[in-house]
Residue, then its C-alpha position, 0 to 999 in steps of 0.5 A: x824046159x817046157x813051160x807055159x808062156x805066161x810063167x816065162x813072162x811071170x818070171x822075166x826079171x829083165x823084163x824082156x817080155x814086156x819089152x817085146x809086147x811093146x814092140x821094143x825087142x823084135x823076133x822075141x820067141x814066143x811074142x812075134x817069132x814062133x817057138x817050135x818044139x824040140x822033135x827029139x831032146x833028150x830030156x824035157x823038163x815039165x811043171x808038176x801038178x800045173x806048178x814049176x819046180x824050184x830049180x834045184x828040183x829041175x836040177x837034180x832031175x837032170x843030174x839023175x838023168x846024166x847019172x842014168x845015162x852013164x854021163x856023170x861018174x863018181 
């Protein structure tokens, strides 16, 4: 998934980003540890028009990709 850090923080149900920003969690990706984009990922889930897709839509993208590549069979 390729989503902005602000969105990840907003959707963090456990409050881990808040704890990391407060220094209570060290080495947290995107806060005090770098996030390195994958160089050759097979699939990338992105925002659509600045909006994060619903989980079912994102899952559908993954399933469609797997079907198109022949990884899933009926």
